[in-house]
C-alpha positions as CSV (number, residue, x, y, z in Angstrom):
1,M,0.0,0.0,0.0
2,L,2.8,2.4,0.8
3,A,4.5,1.8,-2.6
4,W,1.2,2.5,-4.3
5,Q,0.8,5.7,-2.4
6,Q,4.3,6.9,-3.3
7,W,4.4,5.7,-7.0
8,G,0.9,4.8,-8.0
9,E,-0.2,8.4,-8.6
10,G,-3.5,7.6,-6.9
11,K,-4.7,5.6,-9.9
12,P,-6.7,2.3,-9.4
13,P,-5.4,-0.8,-11.3
14,A,-7.9,-0.3,-14.1
15,G,-6.8,3.3,-14.5
16,M,-3.2,2.1,-14.9
17,G,-4.3,-0.4,-17.6
18,M,-3.4,-3.6,-15.6
19,K,-4.9,-6.2,-13.4
20,G,-4.7,-5.9,-9.6
21,D,-2.2,-8.7,-9.1
22,K,0.2,-7.2,-11.7
23,L,-0.1,-3.8,-10.0
24,V,0.7,-5.4,-6.7
25,G,3.8,-7.1,-8.1
26,D,5.0,-3.9,-9.8
27,M,4.6,-1.9,-6.6
28,Y,6.4,-4.6,-4.5
29,V,9.4,-4.4,-6.8
30,K,9.4,-0.5,-6.7
31,F,9.2,-0.6,-2.9
32,D,12.0,-3.2,-2.6
33,V,14.3,-1.2,-4.9
34,G,13.4,2.1,-3.3
35,T,14.0,0.7,0.2
36,E,17.4,-0.7,-0.8
37,E,18.5,2.6,-2.3
38,K,17.6,4.5,0.8
39,Q,19.4,2.0,3.0
40,T,22.5,2.2,0.8
41,E,22.5,6.0,0.9
42,S,22.1,6.0,4.7
43,L,25.0,3.6,5.1
44,I,27.2,5.7,2.9
45,T,26.2,8.9,4.6
46,D,26.8,7.4,8.1
47,G,30.2,6.1,7.0
48,L,29.3,2.5,7.2
49,G,29.5,1.7,3.5
């Protein structure tokens, strides 16, 4: 849900031209990639990377 709120632009699955399960999969990937990037940036900033 958080990923959809950040990257879904408030559009329902039908408004994005895809089925709900496809939307969930895409949002899961975006969330995973976004979280990893933030963690990497944090580690570098804190001098742990």
